[in-house]
N, C-alpha and C positions, 0 to 999 in steps of 0.2 A: 365602298367603296366602293391592282387593276389602276389602269391609266385612264381610263375614260371619266375625264374631269367633271363633265356636266350632269350626267344622270345618274345616269346609270352609273356614267361617267361617276362620281360622287355619291353614289348611293349608299344606304345601309345595308350591311351584310344580312341576309335572312337568316331567320333562326332555324338550325338543323334539328332534326327530330332526334330524342334519346341523347342528348347531352350537351347540345351547342346552343347557348343563349344568343339573343340578338347582340351584335357587336358592331360599332361603327368603325370602319376602317379609314375612309377618306375624310377631309374636313371640308373642302370647298365644295358646296354641293352644285352651285350654278356658276361655274368658272368661264371666264371669256374663252371663247374657242380659239381666238389667236394666240392666247398664251399657251393653252394646252397643245395646240398644234405646231408650235415652233418644235417642241421635242420630237416630234413625228418627223416634221419636214428635214430636221437636222440628218435624219438617216433616210432621207429621200422617200418618205413614205405618206401615203394619204390614209393611213390608218383611221385617224380621228373623224375624217370624214366618211370613211365606210361605216364607222360604228355609229355616227350620227345619222345617216342616212338608211341604215339597215336593222340597227340594234346590235348590241355587242354580240350576241350569241350567233345572230344570223351572219355577221360579218365573219366569223370564225368558220363557219360551215362553207364559205366561198372557196376554201383551200382545193377541193378536189376537182373543180371544174376548169377545162380549158377556156381561153379567152373567147373563143366563139360560143361556148355554152353560157358563159357569164353575161356576154352581150346579149344572147337570145332571152335570156331570163331578165335582164335589165329593161329590154324593150317592152315585155309585158308589164313590168313594174310601172314603167312612164306611162302606160295606157291607164293605169289605175290611178295615178297621180293626177292625170288631166281630168279633173272633176266635171268640167264642162264640156270635154270633149271636142275643143276647139282646135286642137293640134299644137297647142302652147302651153308650156309650163311656166306660171308666173311664180315669183317669190311666195304669194299668199298660198299657193296650192303646195309649194315645197315645204313652207312652215307648216302646214296643216299636216302634210305626210310625216314629217320629222316627228310632231307632237303625237300623232298615232302610234309610231313607231315606240315612243316612250311609254305611252299608256298601255299599248299591248304588250309590253315586257312585263309591266307592274301586274296586271290581271291575270297573265299567264303564269307567272311567278306563284301567285297566291294559288291558282287552281292546282297546280302541282302539288303543293302541300296540304292542301284542305283536307283530304281524307286522312292524312296521318295525324290530325289534331282534332278532328271531329269524331270523338271516339265512340259516341252514341248514335251516330248519324242522324241527327236530328236538324242538320243544316245550320248549326249555330256551334261556335267554339266557345266553352266558358272557360274561365280563368282556371278553374280546377284541372280541366282538360289539357291546356296549353301546359301548366305547371307539371301536371304528370308526365306528358310527352317528353318534355324538355329536361326537367330535373328529377323525375321521378326516381331513377336509379341512384342519384346522389343521394338525395332524401332518404331513400331506404336503406343505403349502405354507406353511410358517411364514414365509418372506420376504413374503408378501402382507400379513401383519398387522403394519403398521407402527406402528399406534398403540400406545403404551405401556400404555394403559389395558385394551385388548383382550388383549394379550400377558398382563399380569398376570392377567385374568379367567380366561383359559384354563389358565394355568399354575397357578393357585391352585386352581381347581375340579376339574382332572383328578385331583390326589392325593386331594382330598376326597371325589370320587365313588368312587374306588377303596376309600378307607378304609370308607365308608358302604356299598358292593358287598360288602366282604369280611365286614362286621359282619352283613348280612342273609343272607349264604351259611353257615347253620347247619351244613351237611356238608361245607363246606371243600373243595368241587371246582370253585370259582370258576366255577359254572355254576348260574344261579339258575331253579327252577321258579316255577310261578305264584305260590307263597305268598311265595317268598323275594323274587322280584321285586316283589311288591305292597308287601312290608315295605321294600324299597330305594326305591320312588317316595313311599309314604306311611309315613315312620317314625313320625310322631306317633301312628298307630293300634297300634303294636306296642310292647308292654312292653320287649321285648329290644333295641329300637332308640331308645328315649328318652334314653339317656346321650349317643348320637350326635346327636340334635337340640339337646340342651343344649350340647354342645361346639361345634357348628357356629354356634349362637346367640352364645356368648362370641367366637368368631373373627370373627364378622361386627361385633361391637360394640367389641371391644377393639382400638382402633385404637394404642395405644401398645405393646401387645404384652406386658403385664406378668402377663397371665392372669387379669385382674379386669376388672370394668366399674365405672368411677366414675360418679359423677352426671352429670358433663359429656359422658361418652362415652354414657350413657343418654339423655341429650336430644338429644345431636346425631345419634342413630339416628332420631328422629322430627321433628326440627326444624332447620332449616338457618337460622342467624342472618346473613342475607346483608346487609341493609340498615343494620346496626348500631343500629337502633332498640330501644325497650324490647320485652321479651319479650311475647307474648300471656298472658292471664290463664290459658289452659289450660297454657301451659308451666311457669308458676308451679306451678300444681296438681300438674303431674307431678314437679316438684322436691320438692313435699312428699310426694308418693307415694313417690319413691325413698327419702326420709330415714325416713318413718313405716312403709312397708310391704315394700320392696324390700330395702333394707340392714338385714336382721334382727339381725345382731350388733354393728350400729352402729359399723363401722370404716370407714365412708366409700365402701365399694366392695361390689361383688356378687362372690361367688365362685360355683363350679358348682352348688352345693347351693341358694344362694338365686336363682339363674336359673332353676333348675328349679322351684322354688316359685313363682316369678313366672309362667311360661310354661306350667306344669302343676300348677296347684293341686290339692292331695290332697283326697280325701273330697269332692269336688264332681261332681255329676252332671249336665251341662248339659242332657241330654235329660229327665231327670226334672223339672228346673227349668222347662224349657219347656213340658212337657205340664202341670204344675200351672197355670202361667200361663193357657194356653188353656182349661182346664177351669173356672179363678176367672172369667175374663172372659165365659165364654159359658154358666155354668151358671145360668139364669133361676131355677129353684126351688131352688137350692141343695142339692141332694141329693148333690152331689160326683160326679155322673156327667152325661154329655151325651146327649141324644136327638139323632137325625138332625135333627129341626126345631129344636133349639137350635143346632146347628152352621150349618144353613142359614140360620137368623135371623141370624147373626153371621159369614155366609159371607166377608165382605171382611176379617176378621182373618186367617181361614185361606188364601184364595186371592185376594183382592182383585178388582179388574176385570181380571184376566189369566188366561191359559190354560194348560192342562198336557197333557203327552204321556202322562200316566197314563192316559188313555182307551186308547190302544193297549196300554199295559201290561197292562191288564186282561185281554186276550187271550194274553199270554204266561205262560210258567211261569217264575218266578223263585224256585224252591225253594231255591236254594243262598244266598239273600239272606234 
C-alpha cells in the first residue's frame, strides 16, 4: 500500500532486508481519485492532491516550511512543469509531471535497497542473494521461530517471492538486473507482472482456498467483526459494492478476472484524472490552462503548508525519469 489510493497510493510494500518479505497491503492499485479524495476532504484536507503532485514522501517533507517558503519552492516546481516554457501549464504537462513523480518514487526506492541485496556487487541480484538477505536468518535458525504465525508467514512468503522473482526474471538466468528487480519490487507498474499481483491478492483474501473470493472474504479483508455488534454503514456499502460492481457475473464470488477488474480497472488514467482536477479547481479564467499566478493563488491545494525536497532536486539531473 497508507491511504494513498492510486500508486503509490495502492502500491506493494517493499521487501525489507534481513527478515521482511514482500507483502501487499492495499488492494485497489488504480483507484478513482475522487473516491479517495472524499475521505481527505471530509477533514478539509488536500492531502490526496499533495501526494499526487509531489509524491508521498515528498509531501511529508513539506511540514517544516512556512507558507512563504512553500510558495517559493512551488514556483520553482511550476517552472519545471512548464516544459515548453510558454508560461502556461496544460493538463498534459501536469499529467506528465504526476507520472514522473510516480516513476521517480519507484526507481529511487529500488536504488535505496539495491546495495543491500547485490551482495557480490556484480550489478545484478540473484535469487539466492535476495533469499539470503530476506530469509537467511530464518532459514539458518528455524528453531528460534516458535510462533506458528511467524513460521506460516515465512513459509508462505518464501515460495511466493520466488514465484514473483522468476516472473520478473525475463531472461531466465535467476539474476535480476535493475529493470527486472524493479518489476519484482513494484509489479503493479509492469504489465507482464500484473497477473502475479492478481494471484497474490486472491491468495491473501481467499481464506477457504477455493480459488475465489466470496462476499464474506471480501469484507473480512477490510473489517474485523470482533464485538459482535451491527456492521458500520460503510461495511454495508461495501457489501453493496461487492454485489453491484465486484461480482460481475453474479455467481456470488470473484474469480481472477473480476479481481483484476477490481484492483486494476481498465481504461482509467488516474494521472489524467488528477491533472484535470487540479486544473479545474485552479483555473480562474476558465481557459483550461494554468498560469503560475493561478497555481500560487491556490498553492494550498498543490503543496499546502508543507515543505518539499524538490528544491534540491532542481539542481540534480533526473533525465532517466
